[in-house]
Rosetta silent file (secondary structure, phi, psi, omega in degrees, C-alpha in Angstrom):
SEQUENCE: XXXXXXXXXXXXXXXXXXXXXXXXXXXXXXXXXXXXXXXXXXXXXXXXXXXXXXXXXXXXXXXXXXXXXXXXXXXXXXXXXXXXXXXXXXXXXXXXXXXXXXXXXXXXXXXXXXXXXXXXXXXXXXXXXXXXXXXXXXXXXXXXXXXXXXXXXXXXXXXXXXXXXXXXXXXXXXXXXXXXXXXXXXXXXXXXXXXXXXXXXXXXXXXXXXXXXXXXXXXXXXXXXXXXXXXXXXXXXXXXXXXXXXXXXXXXXXXXXXXXXXXXXXXXXXXXXXXXXXXXXXXXXXXXXXXXXXXXXXXXXXXXXXXXXXXXXXXXXXXXXXXXXXXXXXXXXXXXXXXXXXXXXXXXXXX
SCORE:     score description
SCORE:     0.000 S_00000001
   1 L     0.000  126.061  178.983   89.687 -141.541  120.019 S_00000001
   2 E  -112.791  127.777 -173.350   92.173 -144.009  118.520 S_00000001
   3 E  -119.066  132.972  176.137   95.506 -142.631  117.287 S_00000001
   4 E  -114.120  123.475  170.855   98.025 -144.324  115.020 S_00000001
   5 E  -102.702  127.662  178.644  101.650 -143.148  114.861 S_00000001
   6 E  -167.643  172.354    4.330  103.587 -144.533  111.908 S_00000001
   7 L  -108.688    9.481 -177.277  105.497 -145.514  109.780 S_00000001
   8 L  -135.872  170.882 -174.523  108.986 -144.901  111.269 S_00000001
   9 L  -120.317   36.993 -175.285  110.636 -144.331  114.635 S_00000001
  10 H   -56.647  121.533  175.950  113.054 -141.500  113.834 S_00000001
  11 H    70.125    2.580 -177.741  114.598 -140.168  117.031 S_00000001
  12 H    73.418    6.907 -175.963  112.131 -142.033  119.241 S_00000001
  13 H   -69.219  -43.759  178.876  109.740 -139.092  118.984 S_00000001
  14 H   -61.013  -38.077  178.529  106.621 -140.992  117.808 S_00000001
  15 H   -64.667  -43.827  179.351  107.041 -143.502  120.644 S_00000001
  16 H   -60.877  -41.452  178.268  107.395 -140.724  123.208 S_00000001
  17 H   -66.181  -43.114 -178.547  104.236 -139.040  121.949 S_00000001
  18 H   -62.017  -43.286  179.536  102.300 -142.285  121.868 S_00000001
  19 H   -66.632  -37.295  179.442  103.206 -143.175  125.461 S_00000001
  20 H   -68.451  -37.028  176.901  102.329 -139.675  126.645 S_00000001
  21 H   -64.897  -37.774  175.322   98.988 -139.852  124.848 S_00000001
  22 H   -63.367  -37.099  178.570   98.284 -143.115  126.615 S_00000001
  23 H   -62.810  -25.048  177.565   99.107 -141.412  129.907 S_00000001
  24 L   -87.479    0.576  178.548   96.305 -138.955  129.081 S_00000001
  25 L    93.369    7.980  178.755   93.875 -141.839  128.586 S_00000001
  26 L   -86.713  155.312  174.523   93.938 -141.890  124.776 S_00000001
  27 E   -90.078  106.508 -172.403   94.185 -145.061  122.698 S_00000001
  28 E  -135.225  129.208 -178.960   97.513 -144.557  120.917 S_00000001
  29 E  -125.608  151.822  178.578   99.701 -147.060  119.069 S_00000001
  30 E  -120.318  119.060 -178.596  103.099 -146.842  117.413 S_00000001
  31 E  -122.706  134.256  176.462  103.726 -148.980  114.305 S_00000001
  32 E  -117.920  145.622  174.114  106.915 -149.090  112.241 S_00000001
  33 L   -74.475  -41.300  178.111  107.436 -150.572  108.814 S_00000001
  34 L  -148.157  134.534 -179.521  111.065 -151.316  109.633 S_00000001
  35 L   -77.141  149.776  171.198  112.972 -150.614  112.836 S_00000001
  36 L   -81.370  158.956 -177.502  116.111 -148.487  112.846 S_00000001
  37 L   -69.425  -15.169  177.630  119.265 -150.039  114.225 S_00000001
  38 L   -61.783  -26.987  175.678  119.142 -147.544  117.142 S_00000001
  39 L    84.866   33.679  175.935  116.511 -149.806  118.665 S_00000001
  40 L   -68.786  155.276 -175.966  113.715 -147.392  119.561 S_00000001
  41 L   -76.053  160.234  173.668  110.546 -148.975  120.939 S_00000001
  42 L  -158.702  164.338  175.972  107.329 -149.652  119.037 S_00000001
  43 L   -86.197  -39.461 -179.614  104.070 -151.537  119.505 S_00000001
  44 E  -138.497  132.979  175.018  104.150 -153.353  116.159 S_00000001
  45 E  -116.305  112.006 -179.323  107.026 -153.899  113.737 S_00000001
  46 L   -74.678  -20.983  176.136  105.874 -154.981  110.264 S_00000001
  47 L    50.108   51.421 -175.166  109.500 -155.695  109.244 S_00000001
  48 H   -64.981  -32.467 -176.868  108.697 -155.107  105.567 S_00000001
  49 H   -66.753  -10.978  177.584  112.304 -155.182  104.407 S_00000001
  50 H   -81.094   -5.644 -177.288  112.455 -158.870  105.254 S_00000001
  51 L  -110.947  154.673  172.416  110.041 -159.583  102.378 S_00000001
  52 L   -61.489  164.413 -172.257  110.451 -159.448   98.581 S_00000001
  53 H   -55.132  -50.825 -176.812  109.162 -156.308   96.876 S_00000001
  54 H   -65.182  -39.886  177.490  105.748 -157.611   95.848 S_00000001
  55 H   -66.298  -37.596  178.769  105.117 -159.231   99.218 S_00000001
  56 H   -60.453  -45.577  178.796  106.253 -156.019  100.898 S_00000001
  57 H   -66.186  -38.774  177.704  103.665 -153.998   98.951 S_00000001
  58 H   -60.601  -44.782 -179.997  100.973 -156.572   99.667 S_00000001
  59 H   -64.480  -36.555  179.901  101.689 -156.349  103.412 S_00000001
  60 H   -66.230  -45.086  178.325  101.607 -152.566  103.255 S_00000001
  61 H   -65.966  -38.973  178.812   98.202 -152.514  101.549 S_00000001
  62 H   -63.372  -39.828  177.335   96.881 -155.166  103.926 S_00000001
  63 H   -64.339  -42.216  179.505   98.026 -153.085  106.877 S_00000001
  64 H   -59.053  -45.004  179.918   96.359 -150.000  105.427 S_00000001
  65 H   -65.200  -34.076 -176.673   93.034 -151.809  105.087 S_00000001
  66 H   -72.821  -23.804 -175.555   93.305 -153.175  108.612 S_00000001
  67 H   -99.119  -10.095 -176.035   93.746 -149.767  110.241 S_00000001
  68 H   -58.857  -44.520 -176.728   91.106 -147.803  108.315 S_00000001
  69 L   -85.171  -18.090 -172.230   88.261 -148.735  110.611 S_00000001
  70 L   -84.441  -35.929 -170.768   90.332 -148.902  113.792 S_00000001
  71 L  -113.139  145.392  177.567   91.899 -145.430  114.005 S_00000001
  72 L   -97.148  -33.152 -177.807   90.448 -141.927  113.963 S_00000001
  73 E  -119.478  127.790  176.734   93.740 -139.992  113.841 S_00000001
  74 E  -110.716  104.369 -179.028   96.634 -140.891  111.572 S_00000001
  75 E  -102.862  101.063 -178.455   99.758 -139.146  112.835 S_00000001
  76 E   -88.856  152.098 -179.618  102.495 -139.729  110.275 S_00000001
  77 E  -132.818  162.041 -174.494  106.152 -138.910  110.932 S_00000001
  78 L    53.386   35.257  173.731  109.302 -138.122  108.979 S_00000001
  79 L    66.235   20.498 -177.383  107.126 -136.901  106.122 S_00000001
  80 L  -120.633  150.950  173.290  105.881 -140.396  105.203 S_00000001
  81 L  -118.169 -167.451 -175.611  102.460 -142.015  105.094 S_00000001
  82 L   -77.773  -54.907  179.018  101.393 -145.660  104.726 S_00000001
  83 L   -99.610   84.552 -169.782  100.911 -145.911  100.955 S_00000001
  84 L  -144.221  125.827 -178.686  103.705 -143.616   99.921 S_00000001
  85 L  -130.010   87.544 -168.563  106.395 -144.016   97.263 S_00000001
  86 H   -54.444  -40.460 -174.592  108.502 -140.831   97.313 S_00000001
  87 H   -90.815    7.459 -177.447  110.591 -141.403   94.198 S_00000001
  88 H   -91.057  -12.597 -179.476  107.697 -142.633   92.059 S_00000001
  89 L    83.027  -87.927 -173.312  106.209 -139.213   91.352 S_00000001
  90 L   -72.970  -13.506 -177.873  102.491 -139.907   90.917 S_00000001
  91 L  -101.343   26.186  173.198  102.379 -142.352   93.843 S_00000001
  92 L   -74.416  126.092  173.417  103.273 -139.809   96.528 S_00000001
  93 L    51.222   48.265 -175.618  100.858 -140.061   99.478 S_00000001
  94 L   -72.690  -11.665  178.847   98.265 -142.061   97.532 S_00000001
  95 L   -87.487  -17.471 -173.821   96.453 -142.949  100.763 S_00000001
  96 H   -63.892  -44.391  179.120   95.780 -139.370  101.885 S_00000001
  97 H   -58.375  -41.433 -178.755   92.763 -138.630   99.623 S_00000001
  98 H   -70.605  -34.973  176.217   90.952 -141.765  100.792 S_00000001
  99 H   -61.298  -41.851  179.732   91.755 -141.038  104.434 S_00000001
 100 H   -68.392  -38.799  179.151   90.197 -137.614  104.067 S_00000001
 101 H   -62.718  -31.628 -179.281   87.115 -139.008  102.282 S_00000001
 102 L   -87.353    6.453  174.913   86.593 -141.364  105.218 S_00000001
 103 L    77.786   21.354  179.865   86.727 -138.465  107.668 S_00000001
 104 L   -82.643  149.144  175.122   90.047 -139.359  109.244 S_00000001
 105 E   -85.632  125.218 -178.441   92.244 -136.752  110.897 S_00000001
 106 E  -112.390  119.479  178.262   95.599 -136.562  109.107 S_00000001
 107 E  -118.293  137.307  177.542   98.605 -135.151  110.964 S_00000001
 108 E  -127.056  130.461  175.093  102.100 -134.957  109.479 S_00000001
 109 E  -114.642  126.262  174.647  105.316 -134.292  111.398 S_00000001
 110 E  -102.123  143.066 -170.371  108.520 -133.397  109.554 S_00000001
 111 L  -122.376   -3.281 -179.563  111.785 -133.934  111.377 S_00000001
 112 L   160.173 -107.111 -175.469  114.635 -132.651  109.219 S_00000001
 113 L   -73.028   -3.725  172.366  115.900 -133.856  105.880 S_00000001
 114 L   -72.327  -18.268  179.781  112.419 -135.076  104.970 S_00000001
 115 L  -126.575  -18.694 -173.220  111.567 -131.410  104.280 S_00000001
 116 L   -70.591  127.356 -178.281  114.882 -129.558  104.108 S_00000001
 117 L   -97.785  117.959 -170.471  115.690 -128.337  100.571 S_00000001
 118 H   -62.063  -48.367 -175.620  119.413 -128.515   99.927 S_00000001
 119 H   -67.062  -31.088  176.663  119.796 -125.814   97.271 S_00000001
 120 H   -66.678  -45.800 -178.577  117.724 -123.364   99.342 S_00000001
 121 H   -62.545  -43.743 -179.452  119.855 -123.931  102.431 S_00000001
 122 H   -63.246  -33.843 -176.665  123.110 -123.520  100.526 S_00000001
 123 H   -80.789  -36.112 -168.045  121.885 -120.266   98.992 S_00000001
 124 H  -107.051  -15.922 -177.680  120.251 -118.646  102.026 S_00000001
 125 L  -110.252  127.814  178.237  122.115 -119.866  105.123 S_00000001
 126 L   -64.186  -38.284  176.140  125.627 -118.722  105.945 S_00000001
 127 L  -119.882  126.314 -175.653  126.084 -121.902  108.003 S_00000001
 128 L  -153.254  138.082  174.259  124.260 -125.007  106.810 S_00000001
 129 H   -63.974  -31.076 -178.795  124.532 -128.768  107.134 S_00000001
 130 H   -64.773  -24.738  179.831  123.475 -128.983  103.492 S_00000001
 131 H   -73.064  -24.032 -177.495  126.695 -127.212  102.489 S_00000001
 132 H  -114.914   -3.647 -177.391  128.800 -129.994  103.995 S_00000001
 133 L   -62.464  134.097 -179.155  126.459 -132.962  103.643 S_00000001
 134 L  -112.557   18.086  176.607  128.050 -135.891  101.810 S_00000001
 135 L   -71.350  119.331 -167.823  124.910 -138.008  101.398 S_00000001
 136 L   -65.794  -31.484 -174.745  125.132 -139.009   97.737 S_00000001
 137 L   -87.751   -0.320  179.261  121.400 -139.124   96.968 S_00000001
 138 L   -92.166  104.264 -173.098  120.680 -135.636   98.313 S_00000001
 139 L  -153.790 -166.794 -177.634  120.775 -133.413   95.220 S_00000001
 140 H   -62.336  -36.856  178.924  118.653 -131.256   92.884 S_00000001
 141 H   -63.762  -44.684  178.591  116.528 -134.250   91.863 S_00000001
 142 H   -63.874  -40.564  178.070  115.794 -135.029   95.501 S_00000001
 143 H   -58.567  -45.233 -179.581  115.019 -131.357   96.158 S_00000001
 144 H   -63.530  -38.709  177.554  112.460 -131.309   93.338 S_00000001
 145 H   -62.777  -43.724  179.460  110.881 -134.484   94.707 S_00000001
 146 H   -63.562  -40.964 -179.221  110.592 -132.949   98.173 S_00000001
 147 H   -62.759  -39.348  177.184  109.031 -129.771   96.810 S_00000001
 148 H   -64.774  -40.748 -178.086  106.335 -131.793   95.007 S_00000001
 149 H   -68.731  -40.741  178.918  105.647 -133.790   98.166 S_00000001
 150 H   -63.545  -37.068  178.162  105.442 -130.714  100.390 S_00000001
 151 H   -65.028  -38.597 -178.392  102.916 -129.162   98.005 S_00000001
 152 H   -72.821  -40.465 -177.568  100.750 -132.291   98.138 S_00000001
 153 H   -66.002  -31.300  178.412  100.881 -132.739  101.902 S_00000001
 154 H   -65.720  -23.919 -179.973   99.708 -129.151  102.379 S_00000001
 155 H   -78.426  -30.616 -169.204   96.544 -130.062  100.437 S_00000001
 156 H  -113.993  -23.146 -177.886   95.567 -133.073  102.516 S_00000001
 157 L   -77.953  135.746  175.056   97.010 -132.793  106.033 S_00000001
 158 L   -70.797  -37.322  178.248   94.767 -131.254  108.688 S_00000001
 159 E  -144.043  142.920  176.524   97.836 -130.164  110.642 S_00000001
 160 E  -123.145  131.844  177.857  101.555 -130.107  109.870 S_00000001
 161 E  -119.279  151.367  173.884  104.216 -129.991  112.556 S_00000001
 162 E  -128.167  140.329  179.985  107.978 -129.463  112.335 S_00000001
 163 L   -94.178  -10.385  177.565  110.506 -130.468  114.997 S_00000001
 164 L  -122.320  128.190 -176.236  113.211 -128.126  113.682 S_00000001
 165 H   -58.098  -31.901 -177.223  112.537 -124.370  113.370 S_00000001
 166 H   -65.757  -19.124 -179.826  114.405 -124.063  110.064 S_00000001
 167 H   -69.555  -13.551  175.067  111.786 -126.284  108.403 S_00000001
 168 H   -65.813  -19.574  175.633  109.395 -123.333  108.604 S_00000001
 169 H   -64.485  -30.131 -176.137  111.308 -121.950  105.608 S_00000001
 170 L  -103.318  -20.228  178.562  109.827 -124.793  103.546 S_00000001
 171 L  -133.291   71.803 -172.509  106.534 -125.195  105.417 S_00000001
 172 L   -61.288  -23.921 -179.783  105.637 -121.657  106.554 S_00000001
 173 L   -89.918   -2.495 -178.818  102.153 -122.702  107.723 S_00000001
 174 L   -72.748  158.449  178.958  103.460 -125.564  109.856 S_00000001
 175 E  -105.558  136.360  179.494  103.410 -125.439  113.631 S_00000001
 176 E   -75.309  138.270  178.760  106.575 -125.971  115.657 S_00000001
 177 L  -131.964  123.708  178.455  106.526 -128.954  118.009 S_00000001
 178 L   -68.423  157.521  175.094  109.296 -129.642  120.551 S_00000001
 179 L   -59.065  139.329  179.096  110.858 -133.083  120.786 S_00000001
 180 L  -124.242   34.179 -169.905  108.838 -135.417  122.996 S_00000001
 181 L   -91.939   -8.912 -175.174  111.235 -138.345  123.024 S_00000001
 182 L  -108.979  118.101  174.291  112.451 -138.293  126.635 S_00000001
 183 L   -79.916  105.643 -173.389  110.367 -139.834  129.413 S_00000001
 184 L   -66.254  -15.206  175.896  111.364 -137.597  132.315 S_00000001
 185 L   -73.332  -18.570 -176.656  110.306 -140.270  134.800 S_00000001
 186 L  -109.166   -9.527 -178.840  113.160 -142.434  133.566 S_00000001
 187 L  -117.988  108.801 -176.881  115.870 -139.801  133.008 S_00000001
 188 L  -124.183  134.691  178.086  117.153 -138.202  136.209 S_00000001
 189 L   -72.131  150.668  174.463  120.233 -135.988  136.651 S_00000001
 190 L  -127.126  110.968 -174.783  122.947 -136.962  139.104 S_00000001
 191 L   -87.851   64.586 -174.568  124.960 -133.985  140.339 S_00000001
 192 L  -120.818   -0.988 -172.642  128.027 -135.986  141.359 S_00000001
 193 L   -77.551  111.662 -176.104  130.623 -135.180  138.732 S_00000001
 194 H   -72.953  -11.572 -179.752  133.627 -133.659  140.520 S_00000001
 195 H   -61.889  -22.125  179.351  135.112 -132.430  137.242 S_00000001
 196 H   -69.345  -26.061 -171.732  132.961 -129.344  137.590 S_00000001
 197 L  -107.348  -21.824 -174.121  134.784 -128.285  140.724 S_00000001
 198 L  -113.814 -169.660  178.537  138.372 -129.516  140.316 S_00000001
 199 L   -96.131   19.844  178.198  141.080 -129.572  137.692 S_00000001
 200 L   -64.152  162.423 -179.674  140.139 -133.062  136.563 S_00000001
 201 L   -67.051  133.232  175.571  139.866 -133.770  132.885 S_00000001
 202 E   -84.934  129.170  176.186  136.589 -132.670  131.282 S_00000001
 203 E   -94.861  117.452  179.054  134.965 -135.362  129.157 S_00000001
 204 E   -99.625  119.533 -178.345  133.363 -133.878  126.056 S_00000001
 205 E  -102.211  136.618  174.320  130.806 -136.213  124.488 S_00000001
 206 E  -137.952  131.578 -174.644  129.730 -136.101  120.850 S_00000001
 207 L  -127.823   77.681 -175.479  127.361 -138.674  119.336 S_00000001
 208 L   -80.630  133.221  169.803  127.093 -138.154  115.565 S_00000001
 209 L   -85.701  -24.407  175.862  124.673 -140.168  113.461 S_00000001
 210 L  -149.196  112.424 -172.277  126.270 -138.585  110.387 S_00000001
 211 H   -61.078  -39.835 -175.640  129.631 -136.842  110.758 S_00000001
 212 H   -69.071  -29.886 -179.325  129.319 -134.533  107.756 S_00000001
 213 H   -82.386  -30.547 -174.383  125.943 -133.177  108.921 S_00000001
 214 H   -88.267  -11.030 -176.982  126.912 -132.783  112.588 S_00000001
 215 L    77.657   29.827 -172.441  130.219 -130.949  112.061 S_00000001
 216 H   -60.571  -42.132 -176.168  132.140 -133.754  113.752 S_00000001
 217 H   -62.108  -34.070  178.477  135.531 -133.083  112.209 S_00000001
 218 H   -68.473  -35.096  177.867  135.543 -129.520  113.569 S_00000001
 219 H   -68.701  -42.371  178.009  134.817 -130.863  117.062 S_00000001
 220 H   -61.505  -45.175 -179.072  137.624 -133.399  116.778 S_00000001
 221 H   -62.546  -41.245 -179.000  140.054 -130.702  115.610 S_00000001
 222 H   -64.950  -44.775 -178.400  139.108 -128.362  118.472 S_00000001
 223 H   -69.720  -37.550  177.129  139.519 -131.040  121.152 S_00000001
 224 H   -62.496  -42.290  178.621  142.784 -132.305  119.639 S_00000001
 225 H   -63.300  -43.152  179.403  144.176 -128.764  119.680 S_00000001
 226 H   -62.872  -41.020  179.453  143.126 -128.272  123.315 S_00000001
 227 H   -65.091  -41.952  179.679  144.774 -131.558  124.342 S_00000001
 228 H   -64.395  -30.815  179.621  147.998 -130.642  122.549 S_00000001
 229 L   -83.114    0.629  174.625  148.026 -127.333  124.364 S_00000001
 230 L    91.126    9.402  179.087  147.843 -129.157  127.664 S_00000001
 231 L   -79.870  144.192 -176.375  144.266 -128.444  128.659 S_00000001
 232 L   -78.814   82.527 -177.732  142.490 -131.179  130.679 S_00000001
 233 E  -142.170  144.949  177.845  139.944 -132.280  128.091 S_00000001
 234 E  -137.673  130.044  177.984  139.022 -135.583  126.479 S_00000001
 235 E   -93.694  124.540  174.407  136.694 -136.123  123.511 S_00000001
 236 E  -108.533  116.608  177.792  134.475 -139.208  123.688 S_00000001
 237 E   -96.142  123.710  179.090  132.881 -140.126  120.356 S_00000001
 238 L  -110.266  104.241 -179.359  129.763 -142.286  120.661 S_00000001
 239 L  -130.082  146.335  177.109  128.923 -143.897  117.347 S_00000001
 240 L    58.084   40.238  178.515  126.955 -147.022  116.397 S_00000001
 241 L  -112.194  127.289  178.241  125.642 -147.456  119.931 S_00000001
 242 L   -58.066  148.901 -176.113  122.067 -148.714  120.460 S_00000001
 243 H   -60.085  -33.533 -177.989  119.795 -146.202  122.123 S_00000001
 244 H   -61.456  -22.329 -178.594  119.239 -148.432  125.152 S_00000001
 245 H   -99.528   -2.642 -173.112  122.909 -148.008  126.076 S_00000001
 246 H   -74.173  -29.497 -178.426  123.163 -144.266  125.483 S_00000001
 247 H   -58.338  -43.526  179.307  121.958 -143.104  128.899 S_00000001
 248 H   -63.994  -33.619  178.497  125.056 -144.572  130.548 S_00000001
 249 H   -67.198  -45.162  177.043  127.220 -142.868  127.916 S_00000001
 250 H   -59.509  -42.640 -175.762  125.646 -139.477  128.646 S_00000001
 251 H   -64.087  -25.011 -179.020  126.093 -140.001  132.375 S_00000001
 252 L   -82.746   -5.968 -174.776  129.834 -140.522  131.927 S_00000001
 253 L  -101.149  160.409  174.860  130.286 -137.137  130.235 S_00000001
 254 L   -99.602  -37.829 -177.641  130.691 -133.603  131.586 S_00000001
 255 E  -138.082  141.734  178.133  129.633 -131.663  128.484 S_00000001
 256 E  -112.433  131.920  174.534  127.678 -132.732  125.404 S_00000001
 257 E  -109.928  119.414 -177.343  128.323 -131.306  121.936 S_00000001
 258 L   -90.034 -106.464 -175.199  125.408 -131.844  119.570 S_00000001
 259 L  -123.628  143.321 -172.499  125.439 -130.422  116.027 S_00000001
 260 L  -111.742    9.650 -174.795  127.242 -127.367  114.667 S_00000001
 261 L  -129.148  -30.785 -172.618  125.637 -126.950  111.244 S_00000001
 262 L   -68.675  -40.378 -178.583  121.879 -127.555  111.282 S_00000001
 263 L   105.892    3.431  178.484  120.934 -124.510  113.359 S_00000001
 264 L  -155.447  161.585 -179.718  118.941 -126.340  116.046 S_00000001
 265 L   -90.297  159.452 -178.569  119.535 -129.092  118.559 S_00000001
 266 L  -105.622 -174.378 -179.326  118.403 -132.687  118.177 S_00000001
 267 H   -62.115  -30.048  179.276  116.839 -135.332  120.390 S_00000001
 268 H   -62.436  -39.367  178.566  120.295 -136.309  121.658 S_00000001
 269 H   -66.974  -34.431  176.608  120.730 -132.867  123.221 S_00000001
 270 H   -63.743  -40.665  178.035  117.337 -133.211  124.915 S_00000001
 271 H   -63.893  -45.194  179.789  118.515 -136.491  126.433 S_00000001
 272 H   -63.527  -44.841 -179.399  121.784 -134.943  127.611 S_00000001
 273 H   -65.532  -33.430  179.528  120.035 -131.895  129.075 S_00000001
 274 H   -64.198  -24.202  176.305  117.498 -134.083  130.854 S_00000001
 275 L   -92.393    7.684  178.114  120.453 -135.574  132.753 S_00000001
 276 L    78.428   24.104  179.419  121.691 -132.098  133.625 S_00000001
 277 L   -92.836  123.227  174.094  124.544 -132.088  131.112 S_00000001
 278 E   -56.941  136.210 -173.571  125.530 -128.684  129.677 S_00000001
 279 E  -126.729  143.184 -178.153  125.068 -128.930  125.929 S_00000001
 280 E  -114.388  137.683  179.573  126.647 -127.128  122.998 S_00000001
 281 E  -162.910  157.345  172.681  124.970 -126.602  119.644 S_00000001
 282 L   -86.385  120.783  175.953  124.705 -124.095  116.827 S_00000001
 283 L  -109.902  115.131 -179.956  121.448 -122.136  117.104 S_00000001
 284 L   -74.281  119.717 -171.139  120.627 -120.081  114.012 S_00000001
 285 H   -57.750  -43.697 -177.880  119.448 -116.723  115.337 S_00000001
 286 H   -64.201  -30.918 -179.103  116.875 -116.070  112.640 S_00000001
 287 H   -82.876  -25.238 -176.552  115.197 -119.437  113.181 S_00000001
 288 H   -89.612  -24.629 -167.854  115.156 -119.194  116.976 S_00000001
 289 L   -58.985  -28.213 -175.983  114.040 -115.572  117.319 S_00000001
 290 L   -92.400   -4.153 -179.629  110.297 -116.255  116.992 S_00000001
 291 L   -71.705  134.070 -176.709  110.129 -119.095  119.519 S_00000001
 292 L   -65.045  -22.368 -178.207  108.196 -118.072  122.665 S_00000001
 293 L  -106.141   19.917 -172.935  110.761 -119.786  124.917 S_00000001
 294 H   -58.846  -34.717 -175.708  113.856 -118.505  123.099 S_00000001
 295 H   -76.058  -12.169 -179.194  115.194 -116.600  126.107 S_00000001
 296 H  -101.741   -0.040 -178.092  115.203 -119.697  128.327 S_00000001
 297 L   -67.488  120.464 -175.950  117.175 -121.976  125.994 S_00000001
 298 L   -88.880    2.634 -179.420  120.257 -123.050  127.993 S_00000001
 299 L   -59.445  136.152  174.384  122.172 -124.334  124.964 S_00000001
 300 E   -85.208  116.658 -172.854  125.700 -122.944  124.662 S_00000001
 301 E   -78.914  133.993  178.113  125.857 -121.566  121.129 S_00000001
 302 L  -153.690  150.879  174.060  128.842 -122.515  118.973 S_00000001
 303 L  -117.182  176.756  176.842  129.761 -122.844  115.318 S_00000001
 304 L   -60.751  -30.672 -179.101  132.494 -124.788  113.582 S_00000001
 305 L   -81.968  -18.406 -176.063  134.554 -121.624  113.721 S_00000001
 306 L  -114.508   -2.037 -173.192  134.002 -120.921  117.434 S_00000001
 307 H   -60.854  -35.084  177.998  133.866 -124.399  118.996 S_00000001
 308 H   -62.364  -49.180 -177.959  137.527 -124.215  120.124 S_00000001
 309 H   -64.811  -37.856  179.877  136.988 -120.894  121.917 S_00000001
 310 H   -65.139  -44.966  179.370  133.711 -122.079  123.474 S_00000001
 311 H   -66.013  -39.529  179.249  135.310 -125.254  124.861 S_00000001
 312 H   -62.886  -41.069  178.443  138.319 -123.306  126.131 S_00000001
 313 H   -63.374  -38.250  178.877  136.021 -120.887  127.943 S_00000001
 314 H   -67.725  -38.150  178.561  134.187 -123.801  129.583 S_00000001
 315 H   -62.312  -42.525 -177.464  137.459 -125.354  130.708 S_00000001
 316 H   -76.710  -20.373 -177.544  138.526 -122.096  132.315 S_00000001
 317 L  -126.646   46.316 -175.252  135.090 -121.469  133.857 S_00000001
 318 H   -65.386  -16.130  177.716  133.997 -124.953  134.762 S_00000001
 319 H   -63.460  -18.446 -179.946  132.392 -123.635  137.945 S_00000001
 320 H   -83.978  -12.471 -170.856  129.520 -122.456  135.711 S_00000001
 321 H   -65.863  -39.716 -178.386  128.761 -125.917  134.355 S_00000001
 322 H   -64.350  -40.023  179.291  126.597 -127.142  137.211 S_00000001
 323 H   -64.884  -39.371  177.121  124.377 -124.065  137.024 S_00000001
 324 H   -65.219  -39.317  178.005  124.003 -124.558  133.260 S_00000001
 325 H   -63.032  -40.440  177.698  123.164 -128.208  133.900 S_00000001
 326 H   -62.141  -45.212  178.991  120.469 -127.246  136.406 S_00000001
 327 H   -65.396  -32.551  179.752  118.915 -124.823  133.929 S_00000001
 328 H   -64.549  -45.263  178.016  119.112 -127.494  131.226 S_00000001
 329 H   -63.606  -43.607  179.164  117.042 -129.941  133.244 S_00000001
 330 H   -61.092  -38.997  179.782  114.502 -127.236  134.113 S_00000001
 331 H   -64.127  -44.675  179.228  114.255 -126.288  130.435 S_00000001
 332 H   -62.703  -41.159  179.067  113.553 -129.871  129.374 S_00000001
 333 H   -62.970  -34.702 -177.573  110.864 -130.184  132.050 S_00000001
 334 H   -81.418  -42.678 -170.223  109.219 -126.996  130.821 S_00000001
 335 H  -100.288  -35.188 -170.595  109.560 -127.358  127.023 S_00000001
 336 L  -111.019   17.378  176.711  110.081 -131.062  126.269 S_00000001
 337 L   -66.937  116.346 -177.156  107.759 -132.804  128.714 S_00000001
 338 H   -57.311  -34.873 -178.324  105.990 -135.410  126.517 S_00000001
 339 H   -67.844  -40.074  176.614  102.761 -135.190  128.515 S_00000001
 340 H   -62.707  -41.790 -179.239  102.555 -131.417  128.002 S_00000001
 341 H   -68.544  -39.356  177.717  103.190 -131.870  124.284 S_00000001
 342 H   -63.931  -35.659  176.788  100.633 -134.698  124.098 S_00000001
 343 H   -62.874  -41.381  176.275   98.071 -132.419  125.749 S_00000001
 344 H   -61.118  -43.330 -179.929   98.696 -129.861  123.025 S_00000001
 345 H   -67.324  -35.529  178.093   98.244 -132.559  120.399 S_00000001
 346 H   -58.114  -43.179  177.025   95.062 -133.801  122.048 S_00000001
 347 H   -63.320  -37.921  178.576   93.531 -130.360  121.517 S_00000001
 348 H   -65.681  -46.079  179.296   94.708 -130.495  117.899 S_00000001
 349 H   -59.391  -37.836 -174.286   93.189 -133.936  117.340 S_00000001
 350 H   -83.710  -15.803 -175.706   89.857 -132.820  118.823 S_00000001
 351 L   -71.410    0.000    0.000   89.649 -129.489  116.996 S_00000001
């Protein structure tokens, strides 16, 4: 069985799955059209954006022809396929019908805003990143485009996965898949931080990729207020840092604050928890309630309105942080082990 993961490297999840599949003895490759500046790994980078438009399309079609005979499973991520032009209308997923005719297994993984419908979130969620999102191109036109694409992918994909539980609102038949981006052999906790036991300053780490979506300003306001009131706390903002350097940043922190609006944690929180760092995030109760492992999630729940009180409680009860960190590492080993997730996918590919 030969598996192709493409065409993007969002969050490092496709790479993590591909390496875990290789560990199981499968032939699995990760190809990106263009790398993100975060610097996640891949096997092949086509670097299409370095070419003019017509050359870019030629390279894309040439790549498609080259992989048809080589791979049995096409595992697409971030809601994109190889020959896919989202804003063109009729040219959405034009490669999927031919892949199915040739007997290929088509898997699609959605990771967030590739499926999230803005007007639905604003109407139905009391707390929503879509209500505060300042991305200019995310609007009613984009929502309509996504709805057309979701309808088409449901016709052609053998299996659809979502990495965020709230995406089940838009893809009710999809299967939830935990993040598989952290190689636990390379991420080990170090229980040496004395801030848990003494009155030393607590370092609160926040690493937003987009401030308006992550609730960053509310985190800044809460930490600024705590500092003014004399509490031993320091906010470290990690922005525009390549992924290869992030492990050291996590290791320097006592507590990690992920996102306060989406309703679920991201790959960054998985990385922090794998190092035994207590992590804070907003978990939307309705989206989490059906997860089989919901009772073991060690995330400290907070919203934009409660983040000050949550941080203050941690400062006053820092003796609890190490125990939360221990549970966080255990949780990642149980839920986010890439090899376990790859084993699940192997059964899906073979079914």
